[in-house]
N, CA, C and O atoms as a GROMACS GRO file, in nm:
protein
  520
    1UNK      N    1  -2.208  -0.699   2.341
    1UNK     CA    2  -2.338  -0.682   2.280
    1UNK      C    3  -2.329  -0.600   2.153
    1UNK      O    4  -2.402  -0.629   2.058
    2UNK      N    5  -2.241  -0.500   2.147
    2UNK     CA    6  -2.239  -0.413   2.030
    2UNK      C    7  -2.194  -0.488   1.905
    2UNK      O    8  -2.244  -0.462   1.795
    3UNK      N    9  -2.098  -0.580   1.920
    3UNK     CA   10  -2.053  -0.658   1.804
    3UNK      C   11  -2.167  -0.745   1.752
    3UNK      O   12  -2.190  -0.753   1.631
    4UNK      N   13  -2.238  -0.809   1.842
    4UNK     CA   14  -2.349  -0.894   1.802
    4UNK      C   15  -2.459  -0.812   1.734
    4UNK      O   16  -2.520  -0.856   1.637
    5UNK      N   17  -2.482  -0.691   1.787
    5UNK     CA   18  -2.584  -0.603   1.730
    5UNK      C   19  -2.546  -0.565   1.586
    5UNK      O   20  -2.630  -0.568   1.497
    6UNK      N   21  -2.420  -0.531   1.565
    6UNK     CA   22  -2.374  -0.495   1.431
    6UNK      C   23  -2.386  -0.613   1.337
    6UNK      O   24  -2.431  -0.598   1.223
    7UNK      N   25  -2.346  -0.731   1.382
    7UNK     CA   26  -2.356  -0.851   1.297
    7UNK      C   27  -2.500  -0.882   1.264
    7UNK      O   28  -2.531  -0.922   1.151
    8UNK      N   29  -2.589  -0.865   1.360
    8UNK     CA   30  -2.732  -0.889   1.336
    8UNK      C   31  -2.785  -0.793   1.229
    8UNK      O   32  -2.859  -0.835   1.140
    9UNK      N   33  -2.748  -0.665   1.237
    9UNK     CA   34  -2.793  -0.567   1.138
    9UNK      C   35  -2.733  -0.594   1.000
    9UNK      O   36  -2.799  -0.573   0.898
   10UNK      N   37  -2.608  -0.642   0.996
   10UNK     CA   38  -2.546  -0.676   0.868
   10UNK      C   39  -2.620  -0.794   0.804
   10UNK      O   40  -2.647  -0.792   0.684
   11UNK      N   41  -2.651  -0.895   0.884
   11UNK     CA   42  -2.727  -1.009   0.832
   11UNK      C   43  -2.864  -0.965   0.782
   11UNK      O   44  -2.912  -1.012   0.679
   12UNK      N   45  -2.927  -0.874   0.856
   12UNK     CA   46  -3.058  -0.823   0.815
   12UNK      C   47  -3.048  -0.748   0.682
   12UNK      O   48  -3.134  -0.763   0.596
   13UNK      N   49  -2.944  -0.668   0.666
   13UNK     CA   50  -2.924  -0.593   0.542
   13UNK      C   51  -2.899  -0.688   0.426
   13UNK      O   52  -2.954  -0.670   0.317
   14UNK      N   53  -2.818  -0.790   0.449
   14UNK     CA   54  -2.792  -0.888   0.344
   14UNK      C   55  -2.919  -0.963   0.304
   14UNK      O   56  -2.940  -0.993   0.187
   15UNK      N   57  -3.002  -0.992   0.402
   15UNK     CA   58  -3.128  -1.061   0.376
   15UNK      C   59  -3.223  -0.971   0.296
   15UNK      O   60  -3.286  -1.017   0.201
   16UNK      N   61  -3.231  -0.843   0.334
   16UNK     CA   62  -3.319  -0.749   0.263
   16UNK      C   63  -3.276  -0.728   0.119
   16UNK      O   64  -3.360  -0.707   0.031
   17UNK      N   65  -3.146  -0.734   0.094
   17UNK     CA   66  -3.096  -0.707  -0.041
   17UNK      C   67  -3.066  -0.835  -0.118
   17UNK      O   68  -3.006  -0.831  -0.226
   18UNK      N   69  -3.107  -0.949  -0.062
   18UNK     CA   70  -3.085  -1.080  -0.124
   18UNK      C   71  -2.938  -1.106  -0.154
   18UNK      O   72  -2.903  -1.160  -0.259
   19UNK      N   73  -2.852  -1.066  -0.061
   19UNK     CA   74  -2.709  -1.095  -0.073
   19UNK      C   75  -2.629  -0.995  -0.154
   19UNK      O   76  -2.510  -1.015  -0.175
   20UNK      N   77  -2.691  -0.889  -0.200
   20UNK     CA   78  -2.620  -0.787  -0.277
   20UNK      C   79  -2.538  -0.700  -0.181
   20UNK      O   80  -2.594  -0.623  -0.103
   21UNK      N   81  -2.406  -0.715  -0.187
   21UNK     CA   82  -2.321  -0.646  -0.089
   21UNK      C   83  -2.322  -0.494  -0.107
   21UNK      O   84  -2.316  -0.420  -0.009
   22UNK      N   85  -2.329  -0.448  -0.229
   22UNK     CA   86  -2.330  -0.304  -0.252
   22UNK      C   87  -2.455  -0.240  -0.192
   22UNK      O   88  -2.448  -0.138  -0.124
   23UNK      N   89  -2.569  -0.301  -0.218
   23UNK     CA   90  -2.695  -0.250  -0.162
   23UNK      C   91  -2.697  -0.265  -0.011
   23UNK      O   92  -2.755  -0.182   0.060
   24UNK      N   93  -2.634  -0.373   0.039
   24UNK     CA   94  -2.628  -0.393   0.184
   24UNK      C   95  -2.548  -0.282   0.249
   24UNK      O   96  -2.587  -0.230   0.354
   25UNK      N   97  -2.435  -0.244   0.188
   25UNK     CA   98  -2.355  -0.133   0.242
   25UNK      C   99  -2.436  -0.005   0.246
   25UNK      O  100  -2.435   0.067   0.346
   26UNK      N  101  -2.506   0.023   0.138
   26UNK     CA  102  -2.588   0.144   0.133
   26UNK      C  103  -2.696   0.142   0.241
   26UNK      O  104  -2.724   0.244   0.302
   27UNK      N  105  -2.756   0.026   0.263
   27UNK     CA  106  -2.860   0.013   0.365
   27UNK      C  107  -2.803   0.036   0.504
   27UNK      O  108  -2.864   0.104   0.587
   28UNK      N  109  -2.687  -0.021   0.530
   28UNK     CA  110  -2.626  -0.005   0.662
   28UNK      C  111  -2.586   0.140   0.686
   28UNK      O  112  -2.603   0.191   0.797
   29UNK      N  113  -2.536   0.207   0.584
   29UNK     CA  114  -2.501   0.349   0.598
   29UNK      C  115  -2.626   0.430   0.628
   29UNK      O  116  -2.624   0.520   0.712
   30UNK      N  117  -2.735   0.399   0.560
   30UNK     CA  118  -2.861   0.470   0.586
   30UNK      C  119  -2.907   0.445   0.730
   30UNK      O  120  -2.951   0.538   0.798
   31UNK      N  121  -2.896   0.321   0.775
   31UNK     CA  122  -2.934   0.290   0.913
   31UNK      C  123  -2.845   0.363   1.013
   31UNK      O  124  -2.892   0.408   1.117
   32UNK      N  125  -2.716   0.376   0.981
   32UNK     CA  126  -2.623   0.443   1.073
   32UNK      C  127  -2.660   0.590   1.092
   32UNK      O  128  -2.634   0.646   1.198
   33UNK      N  129  -2.720   0.652   0.990
   33UNK     CA  130  -2.763   0.790   1.004
   33UNK      C  131  -2.875   0.804   1.105
   33UNK      O  132  -2.893   0.911   1.164
   34UNK      N  133  -2.951   0.697   1.125
   34UNK     CA  134  -3.064   0.700   1.218
   34UNK      C  135  -3.033   0.629   1.350
   34UNK      O  136  -3.091   0.663   1.453
   35UNK      N  137  -2.944   0.532   1.347
   35UNK     CA  138  -2.917   0.446   1.462
   35UNK      C  139  -2.773   0.465   1.510
   35UNK      O  140  -2.680   0.403   1.458
   36UNK      N  141  -2.755   0.550   1.609
   36UNK     CA  142  -2.620   0.580   1.659
   36UNK      C  143  -2.558   0.459   1.729
   36UNK      O  144  -2.435   0.447   1.735
   37UNK      N  145  -2.640   0.371   1.781
   37UNK     CA  146  -2.588   0.249   1.844
   37UNK      C  147  -2.519   0.161   1.739
   37UNK      O  148  -2.413   0.104   1.765
   38UNK      N  149  -2.579   0.151   1.620
   38UNK     CA  150  -2.520   0.074   1.512
   38UNK      C  151  -2.390   0.141   1.464
   38UNK      O  152  -2.290   0.073   1.441
   39UNK      N  153  -2.393   0.272   1.448
   39UNK     CA  154  -2.273   0.345   1.406
   39UNK      C  155  -2.158   0.322   1.504
   39UNK      O  156  -2.045   0.298   1.462
   40UNK      N  157  -2.187   0.329   1.632
   40UNK     CA  158  -2.084   0.308   1.733
   40UNK      C  159  -2.033   0.164   1.731
   40UNK      O  160  -1.914   0.139   1.747
   41UNK      N  161  -2.123   0.070   1.712
   41UNK     CA  162  -2.083  -0.071   1.709
   41UNK      C  163  -1.990  -0.098   1.592
   41UNK      O  164  -1.895  -0.177   1.604
   42UNK      N  165  -2.015  -0.035   1.478
   42UNK     CA  166  -1.932  -0.058   1.360
   42UNK      C  167  -1.798   0.015   1.369
   42UNK      O  168  -1.697  -0.038   1.322
   43UNK      N  169  -1.796   0.133   1.427
   43UNK     CA  170  -1.673   0.214   1.428
   43UNK      C  171  -1.585   0.192   1.549
   43UNK      O  172  -1.468   0.227   1.546
   44UNK      N  173  -1.638   0.136   1.655
   44UNK     CA  174  -1.561   0.121   1.780
   44UNK      C  175  -1.425   0.052   1.760
   44UNK      O  176  -1.326   0.102   1.813
   45UNK      N  177  -1.415  -0.059   1.687
   45UNK     CA  178  -1.285  -0.124   1.672
   45UNK      C  179  -1.183  -0.038   1.595
   45UNK      O  180  -1.062  -0.061   1.606
   46UNK      N  181  -1.231   0.060   1.519
   46UNK     CA  182  -1.144   0.140   1.435
   46UNK      C  183  -1.125   0.283   1.487
   46UNK      O  184  -1.067   0.368   1.420
   47UNK      N  185  -1.174   0.308   1.607
   47UNK     CA  186  -1.176   0.444   1.658
   47UNK      C  187  -1.037   0.506   1.672
   47UNK      O  188  -1.020   0.624   1.642
   48UNK      N  189  -0.938   0.430   1.716
   48UNK     CA  190  -0.805   0.490   1.732
   48UNK      C  191  -0.747   0.532   1.597
   48UNK      O  192  -0.682   0.636   1.588
   49UNK      N  193  -0.770   0.453   1.493
   49UNK     CA  194  -0.723   0.489   1.360
   49UNK      C  195  -0.797   0.611   1.305
   49UNK      O  196  -0.736   0.697   1.240
   50UNK      N  197  -0.926   0.618   1.330
   50UNK     CA  198  -1.006   0.732   1.284
   50UNK      C  199  -0.959   0.860   1.350
   50UNK      O  200  -0.943   0.963   1.285
   51UNK      N  201  -0.937   0.852   1.480
   51UNK     CA  202  -0.892   0.970   1.555
   51UNK      C  203  -0.752   1.010   1.512
   51UNK      O  204  -0.724   1.129   1.496
   52UNK      N  205  -0.663   0.913   1.494
   52UNK     CA  206  -0.526   0.944   1.451
   52UNK      C  207  -0.527   1.012   1.314
   52UNK      O  208  -0.453   1.108   1.292
   53UNK      N  209  -0.610   0.963   1.224
   53UNK     CA  210  -0.620   1.025   1.091
   53UNK      C  211  -0.671   1.169   1.102
   53UNK      O  212  -0.618   1.258   1.036
   54UNK      N  213  -0.772   1.191   1.184
   54UNK     CA  214  -0.829   1.324   1.200
   54UNK      C  215  -0.726   1.421   1.258
   54UNK      O  216  -0.716   1.535   1.214
   55UNK      N  217  -0.651   1.376   1.357
   55UNK     CA  218  -0.549   1.461   1.418
   55UNK      C  219  -0.440   1.495   1.317
   55UNK      O  220  -0.398   1.610   1.308
   56UNK      N  221  -0.394   1.397   1.242
   56UNK     CA  222  -0.291   1.421   1.141
   56UNK      C  223  -0.340   1.519   1.035
   56UNK      O  224  -0.265   1.606   0.993
   57UNK      N  225  -0.464   1.504   0.994
   57UNK     CA  226  -0.522   1.592   0.893
   57UNK      C  227  -0.526   1.737   0.943
   57UNK      O  228  -0.492   1.829   0.870
   58UNK      N  229  -0.569   1.756   1.068
   58UNK     CA  230  -0.578   1.891   1.123
   58UNK      C  231  -0.439   1.949   1.146
   58UNK      O  232  -0.416   2.067   1.119
   59UNK      N  233  -0.346   1.868   1.195
   59UNK     CA  234  -0.210   1.916   1.217
   59UNK      C  235  -0.144   1.962   1.089
   59UNK      O  236  -0.069   2.060   1.088
   60UNK      N  237  -0.170   1.891   0.980
   60UNK     CA  238  -0.107   1.927   0.852
   60UNK      C  239  -0.173   2.048   0.787
   60UNK      O  240  -0.121   2.101   0.689
   61UNK      N  241  -0.286   2.092   0.841
   61UNK     CA  242  -0.354   2.208   0.787
   61UNK      C  243  -0.447   2.176   0.672
   61UNK      O  244  -0.506   2.267   0.614
   62UNK      N  245  -0.462   2.050   0.638
   62UNK     CA  246  -0.551   2.011   0.529
   62UNK      C  247  -0.689   1.984   0.587
   62UNK      O  248  -0.703   1.917   0.689
   63UNK      N  249  -0.791   2.038   0.522
   63UNK     CA  250  -0.927   2.014   0.569
   63UNK      C  251  -1.018   1.985   0.452
   63UNK      O  252  -0.992   2.028   0.340
   64UNK      N  253  -1.124   1.914   0.477
   64UNK     CA  254  -1.231   1.890   0.381
   64UNK      C  255  -1.187   1.852   0.242
   64UNK      O  256  -1.125   1.748   0.222
   65UNK      N  257  -1.218   1.937   0.145
   65UNK     CA  258  -1.192   1.908   0.004
   65UNK      C  259  -1.043   1.899  -0.026
   65UNK      O  260  -1.004   1.831  -0.120
   66UNK      N  261  -0.960   1.967   0.053
   66UNK     CA  262  -0.817   1.962   0.029
   66UNK      C  263  -0.764   1.821   0.046
   66UNK      O  264  -0.673   1.779  -0.026
   67UNK      N  265  -0.818   1.748   0.141
   67UNK     CA  266  -0.772   1.612   0.166
   67UNK      C  267  -0.820   1.517   0.058
   67UNK      O  268  -0.747   1.426   0.017
   68UNK      N  269  -0.943   1.536   0.011
   68UNK     CA  270  -1.004   1.441  -0.080
   68UNK      C  271  -0.961   1.458  -0.225
   68UNK      O  272  -0.953   1.359  -0.298
   69UNK      N  273  -0.932   1.581  -0.269
   69UNK     CA  274  -0.900   1.600  -0.411
   69UNK      C  275  -0.751   1.620  -0.430
   69UNK      O  276  -0.688   1.693  -0.354
   70UNK      N  277  -0.694   1.554  -0.530
   70UNK     CA  278  -0.551   1.570  -0.555
   70UNK      C  279  -0.522   1.708  -0.612
   70UNK      O  280  -0.607   1.772  -0.673
   71UNK      N  281  -0.400   1.753  -0.590
   71UNK     CA  282  -0.360   1.884  -0.641
   71UNK      C  283  -0.341   1.876  -0.792
   71UNK      O  284  -0.323   1.766  -0.845
   72UNK      N  285  -0.345   1.989  -0.862
   72UNK     CA  286  -0.325   1.987  -1.007
   72UNK      C  287  -0.189   1.928  -1.046
   72UNK      O  288  -0.177   1.866  -1.151
   73UNK      N  289  -0.088   1.947  -0.962
   73UNK     CA  290   0.042   1.891  -0.994
   73UNK      C  291   0.038   1.738  -0.994
   73UNK      O  292   0.110   1.674  -1.071
   74UNK      N  293  -0.046   1.681  -0.908
   74UNK     CA  294  -0.055   1.536  -0.900
   74UNK      C  295  -0.132   1.478  -1.019
   74UNK      O  296  -0.103   1.366  -1.062
   75UNK      N  297  -0.227   1.552  -1.073
   75UNK     CA  298  -0.309   1.498  -1.180
   75UNK      C  299  -0.258   1.534  -1.318
   75UNK      O  300  -0.289   1.465  -1.416
   76UNK      N  301  -0.180   1.640  -1.329
   76UNK     CA  302  -0.129   1.681  -1.460
   76UNK      C  303  -0.023   1.584  -1.508
   76UNK      O  304   0.070   1.553  -1.434
   77UNK      N  305  -0.035   1.536  -1.632
   77UNK     CA  306   0.064   1.442  -1.682
   77UNK      C  307   0.197   1.512  -1.706
   77UNK      O  308   0.201   1.625  -1.754
   78UNK      N  309   0.304   1.445  -1.672
   78UNK     CA  310   0.437   1.499  -1.692
   78UNK      C  311   0.485   1.459  -1.830
   78UNK      O  312   0.462   1.346  -1.873
   79UNK      N  313   0.550   1.550  -1.901
   79UNK     CA  314   0.599   1.520  -2.034
   79UNK      C  315   0.708   1.415  -2.033
   79UNK      O  316   0.724   1.343  -2.132
   80UNK      N  317   0.784   1.404  -1.925
   80UNK     CA  318   0.894   1.309  -1.917
   80UNK      C  319   0.851   1.173  -1.862
   80UNK      O  320   0.930   1.078  -1.862
   81UNK      N  321   0.728   1.163  -1.816
   81UNK     CA  322   0.685   1.040  -1.751
   81UNK      C  323   0.692   0.921  -1.846
   81UNK      O  324   0.742   0.815  -1.808
   82UNK      N  325   0.643   0.937  -1.967
   82UNK     CA  326   0.646   0.828  -2.064
   82UNK      C  327   0.788   0.786  -2.098
   82UNK      O  328   0.816   0.668  -2.115
   83UNK      N  329   0.877   0.883  -2.107
   83UNK     CA  330   1.016   0.853  -2.137
   83UNK      C  331   1.081   0.776  -2.022
   83UNK      O  332   1.162   0.686  -2.046
   84UNK      N  333   1.045   0.810  -1.898
   84UNK     CA  334   1.098   0.737  -1.782
   84UNK      C  335   1.053   0.591  -1.785
   84UNK      O  336   1.131   0.502  -1.752
   85UNK      N  337   0.930   0.567  -1.824
   85UNK     CA  338   0.880   0.430  -1.834
   85UNK      C  339   0.957   0.354  -1.941
   85UNK      O  340   0.998   0.240  -1.919
   86UNK      N  341   0.976   0.417  -2.056
   86UNK     CA  342   1.051   0.351  -2.164
   86UNK      C  343   1.194   0.321  -2.122
   86UNK      O  344   1.246   0.214  -2.154
   87UNK      N  345   1.259   0.412  -2.052
   87UNK     CA  346   1.395   0.389  -2.005
   87UNK      C  347   1.400   0.270  -1.909
   87UNK      O  348   1.491   0.188  -1.914
   88UNK      N  349   1.300   0.264  -1.822
   88UNK     CA  350   1.296   0.154  -1.725
   88UNK      C  351   1.279   0.021  -1.795
   88UNK      O  352   1.346  -0.076  -1.762
   89UNK      N  353   1.188   0.017  -1.892
   89UNK     CA  354   1.163  -0.107  -1.965
   89UNK      C  355   1.286  -0.148  -2.046
   89UNK      O  356   1.321  -0.266  -2.052
   90UNK      N  357   1.352  -0.049  -2.107
   90UNK     CA  358   1.469  -0.077  -2.190
   90UNK      C  359   1.594  -0.101  -2.108
   90UNK      O  360   1.698  -0.137  -2.163
   91UNK      N  361   1.586  -0.081  -1.976
   91UNK     CA  362   1.703  -0.104  -1.891
   91UNK      C  363   1.801   0.011  -1.896
   91UNK      O  364   1.921  -0.009  -1.880
   92UNK      N  365   1.751   0.130  -1.919
   92UNK     CA  366   1.837   0.247  -1.922
   92UNK      C  367   1.894   0.276  -1.784
   92UNK      O  368   1.876   0.198  -1.691
   93UNK      N  369   1.961   0.387  -1.773
   93UNK     CA  370   2.024   0.423  -1.646
   93UNK      C  371   1.921   0.481  -1.550
   93UNK      O  372   1.919   0.601  -1.525
   94UNK      N  373   1.837   0.395  -1.497
   94UNK     CA  374   1.736   0.437  -1.402
   94UNK      C  375   1.764   0.370  -1.269
   94UNK      O  376   1.834   0.268  -1.263
   95UNK      N  377   1.711   0.426  -1.164
   95UNK     CA  378   1.729   0.369  -1.031
   95UNK      C  379   1.654   0.237  -1.021
   95UNK      O  380   1.547   0.221  -1.079
   96UNK      N  381   1.710   0.142  -0.947
   96UNK     CA  382   1.645   0.013  -0.926
   96UNK      C  383   1.548   0.025  -0.811
   96UNK      O  384   1.564   0.110  -0.723
   97UNK      N  385   1.447  -0.060  -0.812
   97UNK     CA  386   1.348  -0.059  -0.706
   97UNK      C  387   1.417  -0.079  -0.571
   97UNK      O  388   1.499  -0.168  -0.555
   98UNK      N  389   1.382   0.006  -0.476
   98UNK     CA  390   1.442  -0.001  -0.343
   98UNK      C  391   1.572   0.075  -0.333
   98UNK      O  392   1.627   0.090  -0.223
   99UNK      N  393   1.623   0.124  -0.444
   99UNK     CA  394   1.748   0.199  -0.443
   99UNK      C  395   1.730   0.334  -0.510
   99UNK      O  396   1.825   0.392  -0.563
  100UNK      N  397   1.607   0.385  -0.507
  100UNK     CA  398   1.576   0.509  -0.576
  100UNK      C  399   1.664   0.624  -0.529
  100UNK      O  400   1.708   0.706  -0.609
  101UNK      N  401   1.689   0.631  -0.399
  101UNK     CA  402   1.765   0.743  -0.347
  101UNK      C  403   1.914   0.731  -0.375
  101UNK      O  404   1.986   0.830  -0.366
  102UNK      N  405   1.960   0.614  -0.409
  102UNK     CA  406   2.103   0.597  -0.431
  102UNK      C  407   2.143   0.628  -0.575
  102UNK      O  408   2.262   0.624  -0.608
  103UNK      N  409   2.047   0.659  -0.660
  103UNK     CA  410   2.079   0.701  -0.796
  103UNK      C  411   2.103   0.585  -0.890
  103UNK      O  412   2.035   0.482  -0.883
  104UNK      N  413   2.200   0.602  -0.977
  104UNK     CA  414   2.228   0.505  -1.082
  104UNK      C  415   2.264   0.369  -1.024
  104UNK      O  416   2.343   0.361  -0.930
  105UNK      N  417   2.207   0.262  -1.080
  105UNK     CA  418   2.239   0.129  -1.027
  105UNK      C  419   2.385   0.094  -1.053
  105UNK      O  420   2.445   0.136  -1.152
  106UNK      N  421   2.439   0.016  -0.962
  106UNK     CA  422   2.578  -0.027  -0.974
  106UNK      C  423   2.586  -0.140  -1.075
  106UNK      O  424   2.507  -0.234  -1.070
  107UNK      N  425   2.681  -0.131  -1.168
  107UNK     CA  426   2.698  -0.236  -1.268
  107UNK      C  427   2.767  -0.357  -1.208
  107UNK      O  428   2.817  -0.351  -1.096
  108UNK      N  429   2.770  -0.466  -1.282
  108UNK     CA  430   2.836  -0.587  -1.234
  108UNK      C  431   2.986  -0.565  -1.231
  108UNK      O  432   3.044  -0.505  -1.321
  109UNK      N  433   3.047  -0.613  -1.126
  109UNK     CA  434   3.191  -0.603  -1.112
  109UNK      C  435   3.251  -0.742  -1.124
  109UNK      O  436   3.187  -0.842  -1.090
  110UNK      N  437   3.370  -0.746  -1.170
  110UNK     CA  438   3.439  -0.874  -1.178
  110UNK      C  439   3.482  -0.922  -1.040
  110UNK      O  440   3.491  -0.843  -0.946
  111UNK      N  441   3.507  -1.050  -1.030
  111UNK     CA  442   3.551  -1.107  -0.904
  111UNK      C  443   3.695  -1.063  -0.874
  111UNK      O  444   3.777  -1.049  -0.965
  112UNK      N  445   3.723  -1.041  -0.748
  112UNK     CA  446   3.859  -1.002  -0.711
  112UNK      C  447   3.952  -1.124  -0.719
  112UNK      O  448   3.907  -1.238  -0.719
  113UNK      N  449   4.078  -1.096  -0.727
  113UNK     CA  450   4.176  -1.205  -0.734
  113UNK      C  451   4.170  -1.290  -0.608
  113UNK      O  452   4.187  -1.412  -0.613
  114UNK      N  453   4.146  -1.228  -0.495
  114UNK     CA  454   4.135  -1.300  -0.368
  114UNK      C  455   4.018  -1.400  -0.373
  114UNK      O  456   4.030  -1.513  -0.327
  115UNK      N  457   3.907  -1.356  -0.430
  115UNK     CA  458   3.791  -1.443  -0.443
  115UNK      C  459   3.822  -1.560  -0.538
  115UNK      O  460   3.786  -1.674  -0.510
  116UNK      N  461   3.888  -1.532  -0.648
  116UNK     CA  462   3.924  -1.636  -0.744
  116UNK      C  463   4.017  -1.738  -0.679
  116UNK      O  464   4.000  -1.858  -0.698
  117UNK      N  465   4.116  -1.691  -0.602
  117UNK     CA  466   4.208  -1.781  -0.533
  117UNK      C  467   4.136  -1.870  -0.432
  117UNK      O  468   4.166  -1.989  -0.421
  118UNK      N  469   4.038  -1.812  -0.358
  118UNK     CA  470   3.964  -1.890  -0.260
  118UNK      C  471   3.883  -2.001  -0.328
  118UNK      O  472   3.880  -2.114  -0.278
  119UNK      N  473   3.820  -1.971  -0.438
  119UNK     CA  474   3.744  -2.073  -0.511
  119UNK      C  475   3.836  -2.181  -0.566
  119UNK      O  476   3.803  -2.299  -0.562
  120UNK      N  477   3.951  -2.140  -0.616
  120UNK     CA  478   4.047  -2.237  -0.670
  120UNK      C  479   4.096  -2.331  -0.560
  120UNK      O  480   4.114  -2.450  -0.585
  121UNK      N  481   4.119  -2.278  -0.439
  121UNK     CA  482   4.160  -2.364  -0.327
  121UNK      C  483   4.052  -2.465  -0.294
  121UNK      O  484   4.083  -2.581  -0.266
  122UNK      N  485   3.927  -2.424  -0.295
  122UNK     CA  486   3.816  -2.516  -0.268
  122UNK      C  487   3.810  -2.627  -0.373
  122UNK      O  488   3.789  -2.744  -0.340
  123UNK      N  489   3.829  -2.590  -0.499
  123UNK     CA  490   3.828  -2.689  -0.607
  123UNK      C  491   3.943  -2.787  -0.589
  123UNK      O  492   3.924  -2.908  -0.604
  124UNK      N  493   4.060  -2.737  -0.557
  124UNK     CA  494   4.177  -2.822  -0.540
  124UNK      C  495   4.159  -2.919  -0.424
  124UNK      O  496   4.196  -3.036  -0.433
  125UNK      N  497   4.100  -2.871  -0.313
  125UNK     CA  498   4.076  -2.957  -0.197
  125UNK      C  499   3.977  -3.068  -0.230
  125UNK      O  500   3.996  -3.183  -0.190
  126UNK      N  501   3.871  -3.033  -0.305
  126UNK     CA  502   3.772  -3.134  -0.338
  126UNK      C  503   3.828  -3.236  -0.436
  126UNK      O  504   3.787  -3.353  -0.432
  127UNK      N  505   3.920  -3.196  -0.524
  127UNK     CA  506   3.980  -3.291  -0.618
  127UNK      C  507   4.079  -3.382  -0.545
  127UNK      O  508   4.092  -3.499  -0.581
  128UNK      N  509   4.147  -3.332  -0.446
  128UNK     CA  510   4.241  -3.413  -0.371
  128UNK      C  511   4.172  -3.521  -0.289
  128UNK      O  512   4.229  -3.627  -0.265
  129UNK      N  513   4.050  -3.496  -0.245
  129UNK     CA  514   3.975  -3.594  -0.165
  129UNK      C  515   3.929  -3.709  -0.252
  129UNK      O  516   3.919  -3.822  -0.204
  130UNK      N  517   3.902  -3.684  -0.380
  130UNK     CA  518   3.852  -3.790  -0.470
  130UNK      C  519   3.965  -3.875  -0.509
  130UNK      O  520   3.946  -3.971  -0.584
   0.00000   0.00000   0.00000
């Protein structure tokens, strides 16, 4: 019943706002402040994720505004950031995607003599068959 109730209220909000999804969201949020049954119907499928997030937030010691606003270190531009982008674009000695922790990318290596011999044997076998 709760899923059907939520869907009915969503359809009602869409009808009231003539299909405007932004206004529909605002209407549903306003209704949730007054209608706890609607709030529960909408949040029930996501409750384990909501609770897990809340527990992680409290365990880490971050609360309220600390969680929502980035630290000054995160927002302050780094003087080297632009240079790192240019190095990446120019193919400088930067880490490759997925290999950031391994440092400098490995350059191309030549084939070993064993590999060259194996390929030569394959070529010789295929020529002998023709």
